[in-house]
C-alpha positions in Angstrom: 6.9 56.0 -49.9 10.4 56.3 -48.3 10.9 56.1 -44.6 11.9 59.4 -42.5 15.3 59.8 -42.4 17.0 59.0 -39.1 18.4 61.8 -37.3 22.1 61.9 -37.1 22.3 59.4 -39.7 22.9 59.7 -43.6 23.6 57.4 -46.7 23.6 53.4 -46.1 24.0 53.8 -42.8 20.8 55.5 -42.5 19.1 53.0 -44.4 20.4 50.4 -42.2 19.3 52.0 -39.2 15.7 53.0 -40.8 15.5 49.0 -41.5 16.6 48.2 -37.9 13.7 50.5 -36.6 11.4 48.6 -38.7 12.4 45.2 -37.7 12.5 46.2 -34.2 8.9 47.7 -34.4 7.8 44.3 -36.2 9.3 42.3 -33.2 7.9 44.4 -30.3 4.3 44.4 -32.1 4.7 40.5 -32.5 5.5 40.4 -28.5 3.1 42.9 -27.4 0.3 42.4 -29.7 0.3 46.1 -30.2 1.3 48.1 -33.4 3.0 46.6 -36.2 2.7 42.7 -35.8 3.1 41.5 -39.5 4.4 42.6 -43.2 1.0 43.2 -44.6 0.5 46.3 -42.3 3.4 48.0 -44.2 3.2 50.1 -47.3 4.2 47.8 -50.6 6.6 50.5 -52.0 8.6 50.7 -48.5 8.8 46.7 -48.8 10.1 47.2 -52.5 12.3 49.8 -51.5 14.4 47.9 -48.6 14.3 44.4 -50.1 17.3 44.6 -52.1 19.5 46.0 -49.2 17.9 43.9 -46.6 18.1 40.5 -48.6 14.8 39.5 -47.7 14.2 37.7 -51.3 10.8 39.2 -51.8 9.4 37.3 -48.8 7.4 40.3 -47.1 5.9 41.4 -50.5 4.6 37.7 -50.9 3.3 37.4 -47.4 1.5 40.9 -47.9 -0.2 39.2 -51.3 -0.9 36.4 -49.3 -2.7 37.9 -46.7 -4.9 40.1 -49.5 -6.2 37.2 -50.9 -6.7 35.2 -47.4 -10.3 36.2 -46.8 -13.0 33.2 -46.8 -14.4 34.4 -50.4 -11.1 34.9 -51.9 -9.6 32.7 -54.9 -7.5 30.2 -53.1 -5.4 29.3 -56.2 -3.6 32.5 -55.9 -2.7 31.9 -52.3 -1.5 28.6 -53.2 0.8 30.0 -55.7 2.3 32.3 -53.6 2.8 29.5 -50.9 4.4 27.3 -53.7 7.1 30.4 -54.1 7.6 30.7 -50.3 8.1 27.2 -49.6 11.5 26.2 -51.6 13.1 29.3 -49.8 12.3 28.1 -46.6 12.9 24.1 -47.1 16.3 25.0 -48.6 17.6 26.5 -45.0 15.5 23.7 -43.2 17.9 21.0 -45.0 20.8 22.9 -44.2 19.9 22.9 -40.7 19.4 19.4 -40.2 22.7 18.3 -42.2 24.8 20.4 -39.8 23.3 18.2 -37.0 21.3 20.9 -35.4 24.0 23.1 -34.5 22.7 26.0 -32.5 20.8 28.1 -35.0 21.6 31.7 -35.2 19.2 34.3 -36.8 22.0 35.4 -39.6 22.2 31.9 -40.4 18.8 31.3 -41.9 17.7 34.8 -43.2 14.7 33.7 -45.0 13.1 31.8 -42.4 13.8 34.7 -40.0 12.3 37.5 -42.3 9.4 35.1 -43.1 8.7 35.0 -39.3 9.3 38.5 -38.6 6.8 39.8 -41.5 4.0 37.4 -39.8 4.5 34.5 -42.0 3.6 32.1 -39.3 0.0 33.0 -39.7 -0.5 30.7 -42.5 -1.5 28.4 -40.1 -5.0 30.2 -40.5 -4.9 28.9 -44.1 -5.1 25.1 -42.6 -8.8 26.2 -41.3 -9.8 26.5 -45.0 -8.2 22.9 -46.1 -11.4 22.3 -47.7 -10.8 25.0 -50.5 -7.1 23.3 -50.7 -5.4 20.3 -52.4 -3.5 18.1 -50.3 -0.1 19.1 -51.7 -0.8 22.8 -50.7 -2.0 21.4 -47.2 1.6 19.7 -47.0 3.1 23.0 -48.3 1.5 24.9 -45.1 2.5 22.2 -42.7 6.2 22.2 -44.3 6.6 25.7 -44.0 5.5 26.0 -40.2 7.9 22.9 -39.5 10.6 24.5 -41.5 10.4 27.8 -39.5 9.7 25.9 -36.3 13.1 24.2 -36.5 15.3 27.2 -37.9 13.8 30.1 -35.8 14.0 29.9 -32.1 10.7 30.7 -30.3 8.3 30.0 -33.3 7.4 26.4 -31.9 6.6 27.9 -28.4 4.6 30.6 -30.0 2.3 27.7 -31.7 2.2 25.9 -28.7 0.4 28.6 -26.8 -2.2 28.2 -29.1 -4.3 25.4 -27.6 -7.2 25.5 -30.1 -4.6 25.4 -33.0 -2.7 22.2 -31.4 -6.2 20.3 -31.1 -6.9 21.3 -34.6 -3.9 19.9 -36.0 -5.1 16.4 -35.0 -8.0 16.4 -37.2 -5.9 16.6 -39.8 -4.5 13.6 -39.2 -7.4 11.9 -40.8 -6.0 12.8 -44.4 -3.2 9.8 -44.9 -1.3 12.0 -47.6 -0.6 14.8 -45.2 -0.3 12.3 -42.0 3.4 12.4 -41.4 3.7 16.1 -42.1 1.3 16.7 -39.5 2.4 14.1 -36.9 5.7 15.7 -37.3 4.8 19.0 -36.5 2.5 18.0 -33.7 5.5 15.9 -31.8 7.8 19.2 -32.0 4.9 21.5 -30.6 4.1 19.3 -27.9 7.6 18.9 -26.8 7.7 22.5 -26.0 4.1 22.9 -24.7 4.2 24.1 -21.0 1.3 22.4 -19.9 0.5 18.8 -21.2 -2.8 18.6 -23.2 -5.8 16.6 -22.6 -6.1 14.0 -25.2 -10.1 13.6 -24.2 -10.2 17.1 -25.7 -9.0 16.1 -29.3 -12.0 16.0 -31.2 -13.3 12.3 -31.9 -10.2 10.6 -30.8 -11.7 7.1 -31.0 -12.8 7.6 -34.5 -9.4 9.2 -35.4 -7.2 6.4 -33.7 -9.6 3.6 -35.4 -8.9 5.5 -38.8 -5.1 4.9 -38.6 -3.4 1.9 -40.2 -0.7 0.0 -38.5 2.0 2.5 -39.9 0.3 5.4 -38.8 -0.7 4.1 -35.4 3.0 3.6 -34.7 3.9 7.0 -35.9 0.8 8.3 -33.6 2.8 6.5 -30.5 5.5 8.9 -30.9 2.8 11.7 -29.6 1.4 9.7 -27.3 4.5 9.2 -25.2 4.6 13.2 -25.1 0.8 13.0 -23.5 1.1 9.9 -21.0 4.5 10.6 -19.6 4.9 12.4 -16.2 7.5 15.6 -17.0 10.2 14.0 -14.7 9.6 10.4 -15.9 13.4 9.0 -16.1 14.7 11.4 -13.1 12.6 10.1 -10.4 15.5 8.7 -8.7 17.3 12.1 -8.3 14.5 14.0 -6.9 14.4 14.2 -3.1 11.5 12.4 -1.6 10.4 15.3 0.4 10.0 17.7 -2.6 8.1 14.8 -4.2 5.9 14.2 -1.1 5.2 18.0 -0.7 4.0 18.0 -4.6 1.9 15.2 -3.9 0.1 17.2 -1.3 -0.5 20.0 -3.8 -1.8 17.6 -6.8 -4.4 15.5 -4.8 -6.2 14.3 -8.0 -4.7 12.3 -10.9 -2.2 14.2 -13.2 -2.8 15.0 -16.9 -0.6 12.2 -18.1 -2.7 9.6 -15.7 -6.2 11.1 -17.0 -4.6 10.8 -20.5 -3.5 7.2 -20.0 -7.4 6.4 -18.8 -8.5 8.1 -22.1 -6.3 5.8 -24.2 -7.6 3.0 -22.3 -10.9 3.6 -23.0 -10.5 3.4 -26.8 -11.8 0.4 -28.0 -9.2 -2.2 -29.3 -6.3 0.2 -29.1 -4.3 -1.8 -26.7 -5.0 -5.1 -28.9 -3.7 -3.1 -32.0 -0.6 -2.1 -30.2 -0.1 -5.8 -29.2 -0.4 -6.8 -32.5 1.9 -4.1 -34.0 4.6 -4.7 -31.4 4.9 -8.6 -32.1 4.2 -8.4 -35.8 7.3 -10.0 -38.0 9.3 -8.1 -40.4 7.8 -10.4 -43.3 4.2 -9.4 -42.2 4.4 -5.8 -43.1 1.9 -4.4 -45.3 2.0 -2.9 -48.5 4.3 -2.7 -51.4 5.3 0.9 -51.3 7.9 2.3 -53.8 11.4 2.8 -52.7 11.5 6.3 -52.9 8.1 6.7 -50.8 9.4 4.6 -48.1 12.5 6.9 -48.2 10.2 9.8 -47.6 8.8 7.9 -44.5 12.4 7.2 -42.9 13.1 10.9 -43.3 10.4 12.2 -41.3 11.2 8.9 -38.9 14.8 9.9 -38.6 14.8 13.8 -39.2 18.1 13.9 -40.7 19.1 14.5 -44.2 22.4 12.5 -43.8 20.7 9.5 -43.0 18.5 9.5 -46.0 21.7 9.8 -48.2 23.1 6.8 -46.1 19.7 4.8 -46.9 19.7 5.6 -50.6 23.5 4.4 -50.8 22.7 1.1 -49.0 19.8 0.5 -51.3 22.0 1.1 -54.6 24.8 -0.9 -53.1 22.4 -3.9 -52.5 21.0 -3.4 -55.9 24.1 -3.6 -57.8 25.6 -6.4 -55.9 22.3 -8.3 -56.4 22.5 -7.4 -60.2 26.0 -8.5 -60.4 25.4 -12.0 -58.9 22.4 -12.8 -61.2 23.1 -11.0 -64.1 23.7 -14.0 -66.0 20.1 -15.7 -64.8 18.1 -12.9 -64.8 18.0 -9.3 -66.2 15.0 -8.2 -63.8 17.1 -8.7 -60.4 18.1 -4.9 -60.7 14.7 -3.7 -61.5 13.0 -5.7 -58.8 15.5 -4.8 -56.2 15.4 -1.0 -56.7 11.5 -1.0 -56.2 11.5 -3.1 -53.3 13.5 -2.2 -49.8 16.2 -4.2 -48.8 15.7 -6.3 -45.8 18.1 -4.4 -43.4 16.1 -1.5 -44.4 12.9 -3.1 -43.8 14.3 -4.5 -40.6 15.2 -1.1 -39.3 11.8 0.1 -40.4 10.2 -2.2 -37.8 12.5 -1.6 -35.2 12.0 2.0 -35.3 8.1 1.2 -35.0 8.1 -1.2 -32.2 10.4 1.2 -30.2 7.4 3.6 -29.8 4.7 1.0 -29.3 7.0 -0.8 -26.6 7.4 2.8 -25.2 3.6 3.5 -24.7 2.7 -0.1 -23.3 5.7 0.2 -20.8 4.1 3.6 -19.7 0.7 2.1 -19.3 2.0 -1.0 -17.4 3.5 1.5 -14.9 0.5 3.3 -14.4 -2.9 3.6 -12.1 -4.8 1.1 -14.6 -1.9 -1.5 -14.4 -4.0 -4.2 -13.5 -6.1 -3.6 -16.6 -3.4 -3.3 -18.9 -1.8 -6.4 -17.6 -4.8 -8.4 -18.1 -5.1 -7.0 -21.7 -1.9 -7.8 -22.9 -1.7 -11.0 -21.5 -4.9 -11.8 -23.3 -3.4 -10.4 -26.8 -0.4 -12.5 -26.2 2.2 -9.6 -26.3 4.7 -11.9 -24.4 4.8 -15.1 -26.7 4.8 -12.6 -29.6 7.9 -10.7 -28.3 9.6 -14.3 -27.6 9.1 -15.2 -31.2 10.7 -11.9 -32.3 13.9 -12.5 -29.8 16.3 -13.8 -32.0 15.5 -12.6 -35.4 14.7 -8.9 -34.4 15.1 -8.0 -30.8 18.4 -9.8 -30.2 19.7 -10.1 -33.8 23.1 -10.2 -34.5 24.3 -7.1 -36.4 24.8 -7.3 -40.2 27.4 -5.4 -42.2 24.6 -3.7 -43.8 22.9 -3.0 -40.6 21.7 0.8 -40.4 22.4 3.3 -37.8 21.9 7.0 -37.3 24.5 9.7 -38.8 27.4 10.1 -36.2 26.8 7.1 -34.6 27.8 3.4 -34.9 26.1 0.2 -34.2 27.2 0.0 -30.5 26.2 3.4 -29.5 23.8 3.8 -27.0 21.4 6.0 -29.3 21.3 3.7 -32.1 17.7 2.2 -33.0 19.2 -1.5 -32.5 20.1 -0.6 -29.0 17.7 1.5 -27.9 15.1 -1.2 -29.0 16.9 -3.8 -26.6 16.8 -1.3 -23.8 13.1 -0.6 -24.1 12.2 -4.2 -24.4 13.9 -4.8 -21.0 12.1 -2.3 -19.6 9.1 -3.7 -20.6 9.9 -7.0 -19.1 10.8 -5.3 -16.0 7.5 -3.3 -15.6 5.8 -6.4 -16.7 7.3 -8.9 -14.0 7.6 -6.5 -10.9 5.3 -7.6 -8.3 2.9 -9.3 -10.5 1.6 -12.7 -11.0 1.6 -12.4 -14.7 5.4 -12.9 -14.5 5.2 -16.5 -15.4 3.9 -15.8 -18.9 7.6 -15.2 -19.4 7.8 -19.1 -19.1 7.0 -22.0 -21.6 4.8 -25.1 -20.4 7.9 -27.1 -19.9 9.4 -24.5 -17.6 6.3 -24.1 -15.5 6.1 -27.7 -15.0 10.0 -27.3 -14.0 9.1 -25.1 -11.3 6.4 -27.4 -9.9 8.8 -30.0 -9.6 11.3 -28.3 -7.8 8.6 -27.2 -5.3 7.6 -31.1 -5.2 11.3 -31.9 -4.6 11.6 -29.4 -1.8 8.7 -30.6 0.0 6.8 -27.0 -0.3 3.5 -25.7 -1.6 3.3 -24.5 -5.0 3.2 -20.7 -5.7 -0.7 -20.1 -6.3 0.2 -17.8 -9.4 2.0 -20.8 -11.0 -1.2 -23.2 -10.4 -3.4 -20.4 -11.9 -1.2 -19.3 -15.0 -3.1 -19.9 -17.9 -1.2 -22.2 -20.5 -2.6 -20.9 -23.5 -1.1 -17.6 -22.8 2.5 -18.4 -21.9 5.6 -18.5 -24.6 5.8 -21.4 -26.8 8.9 -22.9 -28.4 11.9 -24.6 -26.7 12.7 -21.8 -24.6 10.5 -19.0 -22.7 11.5 -15.2 -22.5 13.3 -15.3 -19.2 15.4 -18.2 -20.3 16.2 -16.4 -23.7 17.2 -13.3 -21.3 19.6 -15.2 -19.4 21.4 -16.7 -22.1 22.2 -13.5 -23.8 23.0 -12.1 -20.5 25.6 -14.8 -19.9 27.0 -13.8 -23.3 27.1 -10.1 -22.8 30.5 -8.3 -23.1 32.2 -6.8 -19.7 31.4 -3.1 -21.0 28.0 -3.8 -22.5 25.7 -1.0 -21.8 22.9 -3.6 -21.6 24.3 -5.4 -18.3 22.2 -3.1 -16.2 18.7 -3.5 -17.9 19.2 -7.3 -18.3 20.0 -7.5 -14.4 17.0 -5.2 -13.8 14.5 -7.2 -15.7 15.4 -10.7 -14.0 15.6 -9.1 -10.4 11.7 -8.0 -11.3 10.9 -11.6 -11.9 12.4 -12.5 -8.4 10.7 -9.6 -6.6 7.8 -9.8 -4.2 7.2 -12.7 -1.9 10.4 -14.8 -2.1 9.9 -17.7 -3.9 12.2 -20.8 -3.7 11.3 -22.7 -6.6 11.7 -19.2 -8.6 15.5 -18.7 -7.4 16.3 -22.5 -7.9 15.4 -22.1 -11.6 17.6 -19.4 -11.9 20.3 -21.0 -9.8 20.1 -23.9 -12.1 20.8 -22.0 -15.0 24.3 -20.4 -13.5 23.0 -17.2 -12.8 24.7 -16.6 -9.6 27.9 -17.8 -10.8 27.7 -15.4 -13.7 26.7 -12.6 -11.1 30.0 -13.4 -8.9 32.0 -13.5 -12.1 31.1 -10.1 -13.1 31.4 -8.6 -9.7 34.5 -10.0 -8.8 36.8 -11.6 -11.5 35.9 -9.1 -14.1 36.0 -6.3 -11.1 32.9 -4.6 -12.7 33.4 -0.6 -12.1 30.3 0.8 -13.3 28.4 2.0 -10.4 24.6 1.3 -12.0 25.6 -2.1 -13.1 27.0 -2.9 -9.8 24.1 -1.9 -7.8 21.7 -4.0 -10.3 24.0 -7.2 -9.7 24.1 -6.3 -5.8 20.2 -6.0 -5.8 19.7 -9.1 -8.1 21.9 -11.5 -6.3 20.3 -10.2 -2.8 17.0 -11.3 -4.3 18.3 -14.9 -5.7 20.1 -15.4 -2.3 17.4 -14.4 0.1 16.5 -17.2 2.6 17.9 -19.9 -0.1 20.6 -22.0 1.9 21.7 -23.7 -1.2 22.3 -20.4 -2.9 24.9 -19.8 0.1 26.5 -23.0 -0.7 27.0 -21.9 -4.4 28.4 -18.7 -2.9 30.8 -20.5 -0.9 31.9 -22.7 -3.8 32.6 -19.9 -6.3 34.2 -17.6 -3.6 36.5 -19.9 -2.4 39.5 -18.0 -1.3 40.4 -15.3 1.0 41.7 -12.9 -2.2 38.3 -13.4 -4.0 36.2 -12.9 -0.7 38.1 -9.6 -0.2 37.7 -8.2 -3.4 33.8 -9.3 -2.9 34.0 -7.0 0.2 35.7 -4.2 -1.3 32.9 -4.2 -3.9 30.4 -4.0 -1.4 32.1 -1.3 0.8 33.0 1.0 -2.1 29.3 2.1 -2.2 26.7 1.1 0.5 24.1 2.7 -1.2 24.5 0.4 -4.0 25.0 -2.7 -2.1 22.6 -2.1 1.0 20.0 -4.3 -0.6 22.5 -7.2 -0.6 23.5 -6.4 2.9 19.9 -6.9 4.2 19.3 -10.0 2.2 22.5 -11.6 3.9 21.4 -10.0 7.5 18.0 -11.5 7.0 19.1 -15.0 6.1 21.5 -15.2 8.9 18.7 -14.5 11.0 16.3 -17.1 9.8 19.4 -20.0 9.4 20.3 -19.4 13.1 16.8 -20.4 14.1 16.7 -23.5 12.2 17.4 -26.7 14.1 18.3 -28.8 11.0 22.2 -29.5 10.8 23.0 -28.6 7.4 22.2 -25.1 8.1 24.7 -25.4 11.1 27.3 -26.3 8.5 26.6 -23.7 6.1 26.9 -21.1 8.9 30.0 -22.4 9.9 31.4 -22.9 6.4 30.3 -20.0 4.4 32.6 -17.0 4.5 29.9 -14.3 3.9 27.4 -15.5 6.8 30.3 -16.0 9.3 31.5 -12.6 8.3 28.0 -10.9 8.9 27.6 -13.2 12.1 30.1 -10.9 13.8 28.5 -8.2 15.9 31.0 -5.8 15.0 30.5 -6.1 11.2 26.7 -5.5 11.8 27.4 -2.1 13.7 29.7 -1.2 11.3 27.2 -1.4 8.6 24.6 0.0 10.8 26.7 3.1 11.6 27.7 3.7 7.8 24.2 3.5 6.6 22.6 6.0 9.1 25.8 8.2 8.2 25.1 8.6 4.4 21.7 9.7 4.4 19.7 12.8 5.8 16.1 13.5 5.2 17.0 16.2 3.1 19.0 14.1 0.5 16.7 11.3 0.8 15.6 10.0 -3.0 13.9 6.9 -4.0 17.4 5.3 -4.9 19.0 5.8 -1.3 16.0 5.4 1.0 16.6 1.6 0.9 19.6 2.4 3.4 17.0 3.5 6.0 14.9 0.5 5.6 18.0 -1.8 5.6 19.0 0.1 8.9 15.6 -0.5 10.0 15.8 -4.3 9.4 19.0 -4.6 11.3 17.5 -3.0 14.4 13.9 -4.9 14.3 16.0 -8.1 14.1 17.9 -7.0 17.4 14.7 -6.3 18.8 13.4 -9.7 18.5 16.1 -10.7 20.5 15.8 -8.3 23.0 19.0 -6.4 21.9 17.9 -3.3 20.7 19.0 -1.3 23.9 22.7 -2.9 23.2 22.5 -1.8 19.8 21.7 1.9 20.7 24.2 2.1 23.4 26.8 0.8 20.8 25.9 3.5 18.3 26.3 6.2 21.4 29.7 4.8 22.0 30.6 4.9 18.0 29.5 8.7 18.1 31.9 9.6 20.9 34.6 7.6 19.3 34.2 9.5 16.1 34.1 12.6 18.4 30.7 13.5 16.9 28.3 13.1 19.9 24.7 13.1 19.0 25.3 13.5 15.4 24.2 9.9 14.3 21.2 9.6 16.6 19.8 12.8 16.1 20.0 12.0 12.3 18.7 8.5 12.7 15.4 10.1 14.9 14.8 12.6 11.9 14.9 9.8 9.5 12.3 7.8 11.4 9.9 10.9 11.6 10.3 11.3 8.0 9.7 7.5 7.7 6.4 7.8 9.6 5.3 10.4 7.3 6.2 8.9 4.2 5.3 5.3 4.3 2.0 5.0 6.6 -0.1 6.5 3.9 1.4 4.4 1.1 -0.3 0.8 0.9 2.0 -0.5 -1.9 4.9 0.7 -0.2 4.2 -1.1 2.8 3.5 -4.5 0.7 7.1 -4.2 -0.8 8.4 -3.8 2.7 6.4 -6.7 4.0 7.6 -9.0 0.9 11.2 -8.2 1.0 12.0 -8.7 4.4 9.1 -11.2 5.6 8.5 -9.0 8.4 5.0 -7.7 9.0 4.4 -4.1 8.3 2.7 -4.0 11.5 6.2 -4.8 13.2 7.7 -2.3 11.1 5.6 0.4 12.4 5.9 -0.5 16.1 9.4 -0.4 15.9 9.8 2.8 14.5 7.2 3.8 17.4 9.4 2.7 20.0 12.9 4.0 18.4 10.9 7.3 18.6 9.3 6.8 22.1 10.0 10.8 23.7 10.2 8.9 27.3 14.0 9.4 28.0 13.9 6.8 30.5 12.8 4.0 27.7 15.8 1.6 27.1 14.6 1.2 23.9 14.4 5.0 22.8 16.5 7.0 20.6 16.4 9.9 23.0 17.6 8.2 25.9 21.1 7.8 24.4 21.5 11.4 23.0 22.7 13.7 26.1 20.3 16.7 26.4 23.4 19.1 25.4 23.5 17.4 22.0 19.7 17.2 21.7 18.6 18.4 18.3 15.5 16.4 17.5 12.4 19.1 17.1 13.4 21.1 13.9 10.9 20.8 10.9 11.7 19.3 7.9 12.8 21.7 5.5 10.8 20.7 1.9 13.3 21.8 -1.2 
């Protein structure tokens, strides 16, 4: 049956227009669900006639035969043969796609995959439901066909993701070890584009499924879990305004889907224990002696780049040849044994890739609602001592000449597995230590004794968490994990991407109620001098690294007279001190936590009667600088000026709290009216009357809305300042007093002509 001629067309042009009309009808049918939806609905003669000109390679006819034989009572062996014909046509294009580093795919570039999709090929997913009649290799063919179509043809993955029943069904295929990797890879891609996160509790018999996984499968499964337990904006929280986040929280009163999924995982018996074992497993403990090519197939699935496969083959062959050359006189079996076993460098990278996924899942769970439960479990299963034992040989190992990296990257690239593992490890340490008494598990018994000795010598009580730490769960060996981290931190090159994460991890150990013993433990290991070297001598330019160093320096020095002595000994010239001040003043958002620390420490030292405090106050350049009223007012004015309610984020809200600390300390000394009057005078000097004070009034109103319902945030404010949250609230209320006759109310210092304090916040 020939297609009707197109009016006004003739010859080949008419054929092409007729062909275009068929394709347009098919695509419209797929999108609308009406009319033509797949090639099986077209006459066979028409498909044959158009096949050569359109270069369809017989795909529409094959699909037509496939669906004619796809009813439940049909002979599925015929379907299997057809799938075997189709599969190579698509895999050839998919291989070309990944070897081109996934450049933007155009339909004309991958005609087979496009034709397959256009004529309804994606419906082969239905064959998976008949898997009882299929052999494993044909299930693999179905999965590969779907995956290859997804990566080469835009929109297919999204269409599959919309079929929630199909997505959940895919999980049931993971019970088959032979098709596990193909299934996992397809699920991961589908979940990556799915608009709404799936609920893990909807997966049929999830606990049994997870318990059936071996360690290798569990590590792969963690890649999928990462998508289901992470909030959609994870990693970019600092960029979201607090107004927008607060508004979102008001809409979503219950736990998010990610939080529900986290709880589901924690209810699976033995799940956390298995993750801890996998995270701390040594390379020599890897199970199985699978053949070289089988391992390479798994590598290909992991790294998803055909050139990586080539690189691995080359490395293996080179090492095999080298081994053969070196031992040819001794043993003729060397070449054979090396070729059937993975080289050590590949085993290490294999283990690194697994640990990456596992550490990520543990890290997310440590930051979730069930944090204390997770903490208890990973302490019990000795995650920290296990990681400590892996630190030198796997986590912070030196690169060897044969170390494997992703194609197009080098060993120092932030995208390489080695680098990513280090960053993920540091993020885990940060999450583990942050405001939690279990942080002392990062030490060994000897180091815990050192903390006790520091407290005894200073005649101060030991921290309860140190006394209560279970010694059987701490690090073993000569050094604990924290000490090892300090050692590599001091050796890190100036341009290293790790500096930020290292500083964050160590700072989290100091967070919470200030501990003199913790500070001295780190001071004795030269941490303060190292930070000052990076800030002053290397004149660090990275804003992120500088902020992490300033925050760490603040925690290290706060209320610690010995730290200020050490500071003054290192910053021993006016030139050095000026460089340090320039670094602080270049970005107050980055350095405001250090400004807060100096202000709080100065206030405490001034109230001490001991003569040694008086000596340090007079000698220390930093304390003398901050003791000048003009300097404190300058910081206060700029802190208020650089933030506004509409631009407040989790990152810069600390500027508001630092300005409040300055005013709370002034209030204690009955100097609050003087500070407010000085701010008013500075406004007029800048020729912006009312601008700063109106802005500050708005910021404080927001502060009340944001903090008064958040227990955790209020605890953090108390711990970081040693000022009761009640006094924080009282000070804000005093400043927001509407009575214009009150000497401590902001409104008393704004002329009525410039009053602008009643506007509602715009939620953006």
